[in-house]
N, C-alpha and C positions, 0 to 999 in steps of 0.2 A: 122126168129124166129116167133113162133106162139104166139097168144094172151095169151094162157095159160102159156107159158114159160115166157112171159114178166111179167105176174102177179106174178109168182113164184119168179122172180128176184127182183121185187119191194118188196115183202114181206120179202125176205131174207135180203134185205137192211134195211128195217124197223126193223127187229128183232135184228139188230146190234145196235139199238138205234139211227139210223141216219134218217135225214129228206131228202126230195128229191124235186127238182125243175124240170120243163120240160127240161131245158138245161142240167142239170146233168143227167137226164134219157137218153137224146140223147148221151151224152159223154160216159156214163157207159155202156149202153145197145144197143145203136144204134137205139133207138125207140123214136118217137116224140109224140105218142098218150097217154101220161101220164094221162091226165084228163079223158080219156075214161076208162083206166084201173083202176083209182081211183074210178070211178063210179061203175065199176064191183065189186071191192073189198068191197065197201060200201054195195052193194047189197047182198054180201055174208055174211054180218054181222060185218065186221070190222069197228071200229070207227076211222075215219081218219079226222084230223083237217086240214083246209085250212088257211094258213096265207098269206095275201097279203103283198108283200114287194115291195118297190120302186126299180126300175132298173136304169141303167145308161142312158137310153133313155128318162127319165122323166115319164115313165109309171109304171106299176106294173106287177109283176109276182106272181104266186102261189108257195108256199112252203108247201109240204104235210108232216104231222107228224102222225105216228100211235099212237093213244091214248090207244086203247084197241083192242086186237085181238079177233076175233069171237071165241066163245066156241068150235066150230068144227075145228078151226085152219085154 
């Protein structure tokens, strides 16, 4: 899968009103570079919030939520 295809999959997921974690991205799309794609999407003008959540290992992981889509989609 290309980087562009991964970004499109993430945006389609967000457009359904769903949030996304790195583990969910791996399970759904087979890709682990979610933080890099979120950075790309923010650079394209999308407003995406990062929520840090505790995980079962005592650490934290990020959950990403689309707040506002860029004007150009």
